[in-house]
C-alpha positions in Angstrom: 38.3 -19.4 17.8 37.9 -16.7 20.6 35.7 -14.0 18.6 33.3 -13.8 21.7 36.3 -11.9 23.6 36.0 -9.5 21.0 32.3 -8.4 21.2 30.2 -6.9 23.8 28.5 -9.6 26.0 25.2 -9.7 27.0 23.6 -10.1 30.7 21.8 -13.4 31.3 18.3 -11.5 31.2 19.2 -9.9 27.9 20.3 -13.3 26.3 17.0 -15.1 27.4 14.8 -12.3 26.3 16.3 -12.0 22.8 16.4 -15.8 22.4 12.9 -16.1 23.4 10.8 -13.0 22.3 10.8 -13.6 18.6 9.7 -17.1 19.3 6.6 -16.0 21.7 5.8 -13.3 18.7 6.0 -16.1 16.0 3.8 -18.4 18.0 1.3 -15.6 18.7 1.0 -15.0 15.3 0.8 -18.8 14.1 -1.9 -19.5 16.7 -3.8 -16.4 15.6 -3.6 -17.1 11.9 -4.3 -20.8 12.0 -8.2 -20.6 12.3 -8.1 -18.2 9.6 -6.1 -20.1 7.1 -8.0 -23.2 8.0 -11.4 -21.6 7.0 -9.6 -20.8 3.7 -8.7 -24.5 3.1 -4.8 -24.3 4.1 -3.1 -26.7 6.7 -1.9 -24.8 10.0 1.6 -25.0 8.7 0.7 -22.0 6.3 -0.1 -19.8 9.2 3.5 -20.6 10.6 4.8 -19.7 7.1 2.9 -16.3 7.4 4.4 -15.7 10.6 7.9 -16.2 9.3 7.3 -13.7 6.5 5.4 -11.1 8.9 7.6 -11.8 12.4 10.5 -13.8 12.2 12.3 -12.4 9.3 11.5 -8.5 10.0 12.2 -8.9 13.7 15.4 -11.0 13.8 17.1 -9.6 10.4 15.7 -5.9 11.8 17.2 -6.2 15.0 20.5 -7.3 13.3 20.5 -4.3 10.8 19.6 -1.9 13.7 22.7 -3.1 15.7 25.0 -2.9 12.6 23.6 0.9 12.1 24.5 1.5 15.8 27.9 -0.1 15.6 29.1 0.6 12.1 27.1 3.6 10.8 25.7 1.3 8.0 24.0 -1.8 7.5 27.1 -3.8 7.1 27.0 -6.9 9.7 30.8 -6.7 10.3 31.4 -6.7 13.8 27.8 -7.9 14.7 27.5 -11.1 13.2 30.4 -13.3 14.4 32.1 -16.6 13.2 32.4 -15.4 9.5 36.2 -16.3 9.2 37.0 -18.0 5.9 37.8 -21.6 5.5 38.9 -23.6 2.5 36.0 -24.5 0.3 36.8 -28.4 0.8 35.9 -28.1 4.3 32.1 -27.4 3.4 32.1 -30.7 1.6 33.2 -32.4 4.7 31.4 -30.6 7.7 28.0 -30.0 6.1 27.3 -33.6 5.3 28.8 -34.7 8.7 26.7 -32.2 10.8 23.6 -33.0 8.6 23.8 -36.8 9.1 24.6 -36.4 13.1 21.5 -34.0 13.3 19.4 -36.3 11.1 20.2 -39.3 13.3 19.7 -37.3 16.6 16.2 -36.2 15.3 15.3 -39.6 14.2 16.2 -41.4 17.2 14.4 -38.6 19.5 10.9 -39.1 17.7 9.6 -41.5 20.4 10.6 -38.6 23.0 8.8 -36.0 20.8 5.6 -38.2 20.7 5.6 -39.0 24.4 5.9 -35.3 25.3 3.1 -34.5 22.7 0.8 -37.1 24.1 1.5 -36.2 27.6 2.6 -32.6 28.7 1.3 -31.1 25.2 -1.7 -33.2 24.6 -3.9 -30.2 25.2 -2.1 -28.3 22.0 -3.1 -29.1 18.5 -0.2 -30.7 16.4 0.7 -28.7 13.4 -0.8 -30.0 10.1 1.7 -30.6 7.2 -1.5 -31.0 4.9 -0.2 -34.2 3.6 -2.4 -36.5 5.1 -5.8 -34.4 5.7 -7.4 -34.0 2.1 -6.2 -30.6 1.4 -6.4 -29.3 -2.2 -3.6 -29.7 -4.7 -3.7 -25.8 -5.2 -3.5 -24.9 -1.6 -0.5 -27.4 -1.1 1.3 -26.1 -3.9 1.0 -22.6 -2.7 2.1 -23.8 1.0 5.1 -25.8 -0.2 6.2 -23.1 -2.4 5.8 -20.7 0.7 7.8 -23.3 2.5 10.6 -23.7 -0.1 11.2 -20.1 -0.4 10.7 -18.7 3.3 10.6 -22.0 5.8 13.6 -23.8 4.2 15.9 -20.7 2.9 15.1 -17.4 4.1 13.9 -18.3 7.7 16.8 -20.7 8.4 19.2 -18.1 6.9 18.0 -15.2 9.2 17.8 -17.5 12.2 21.5 -18.6 11.8 22.7 -15.1 11.8 20.7 -14.2 14.6 20.9 -16.9 16.9 24.3 -18.6 16.1 25.9 -15.5 14.7 24.8 -12.7 17.0 23.5 -14.3 20.1 25.7 -17.3 20.6 29.1 -15.4 20.7 27.6 -13.1 23.5 27.0 -15.6 25.9 30.2 -15.4 27.7 28.3 -15.7 31.1 27.5 -19.2 30.4 31.3 -20.4 30.0 31.6 -23.9 28.8 28.0 -24.3 29.0 27.1 -21.8 26.5 26.5 -24.4 23.6 24.0 -26.2 25.6 22.4 -23.5 26.9 22.1 -21.7 23.8 20.5 -25.0 22.2 18.1 -25.3 25.1 17.0 -21.6 24.5 16.7 -22.1 21.0 14.4 -25.2 21.5 12.1 -23.1 23.9 12.0 -20.4 21.0 10.0 -22.9 18.9 6.5 -22.4 21.2 4.4 -23.7 18.1 6.2 -27.3 18.8 7.1 -27.3 22.4 7.2 -31.0 22.6 10.4 -31.0 20.6 12.4 -29.0 23.0 14.6 -31.7 24.0 15.1 -32.9 20.7 16.0 -29.5 19.5 18.5 -29.0 22.6 20.5 -32.2 21.6 19.9 -31.9 17.9 21.4 -28.3 17.4 24.5 -29.0 19.3 26.3 -30.3 16.4 25.5 -27.3 14.4 26.6 -25.1 17.6 30.1 -26.8 17.7 30.6 -26.6 13.9 29.8 -22.8 14.1 31.9 -22.4 17.0 35.1 -24.4 15.6 34.5 -23.5 11.9 32.3 -21.1 10.2 28.8 -19.9 10.3 28.3 -20.7 6.9 28.1 -24.5 7.9 25.3 -23.8 9.8 23.5 -22.0 7.3 24.0 -24.5 4.5 23.2 -27.4 6.9 20.0 -25.5 8.2 18.5 -25.0 4.9 19.2 -28.6 3.9 17.5 -29.9 7.0 14.4 -27.9 6.1 14.5 -28.8 2.5 13.8 -32.5 3.5 10.1 -31.3 4.2 10.1 -29.4 1.2 11.1 -32.7 -0.8 8.4 -34.7 1.0 5.8 -32.0 0.1 6.9 -31.9 -3.5 6.6 -35.9 -3.9 3.2 -36.0 -2.2 1.7 -33.4 -4.6 3.2 -35.0 -7.6 1.5 -38.0 -6.7 -1.8 -36.3 -6.3 -1.5 -35.9 -10.1 -0.4 -39.3 -10.7 2.9 -38.0 -12.0 4.8 -40.4 -9.9 
């Protein structure tokens, strides 16, 4: 699949800028909103979710739609978002579980590295609060995890895959065979609100990148959503336990 040869290519500077600039804006929103939302009784993850709504989705999806309007004269993403060739339905039932499991193994094995980096290089930076250990009210957690389910687990991953794997990745011809690794590294740096995970994300996203390049972008979208839904399930179980339902 050589779709990258059929689209305009970005310069190194433009590619780095487009990879990192939305993360910097999202991070700024997260750090600005965290004290406000904490004062209202919400964990800091709620600040991130608000930043996804206010910054990530409008910025990344808006940029894609702007490029579509310039290229196609409409908001169709045809020729803007790549790796959309159809594949047999049965392949989703093979590749999505495989990529999901491999990513899960990598992220699990890399937890000691995350903990080391968080406790050394990034000890000055407060950890993001999930709200599942710090005595937040049930009402605050219900709203937080409802937001996480809709925006953090579905809409944001969908937009990120369109923007990063569908738009930016096929325009990294300057990196040659190293494009997947560089793309994953930049995607790790993009998450400025959890910088201690940049090594884990660099390695953990590689299966997703290779699946997209060799198969179909929808594999990445589905897998990314499933990965993020794990946190939603944990939150739902915790909230139900608070009500003595489980």
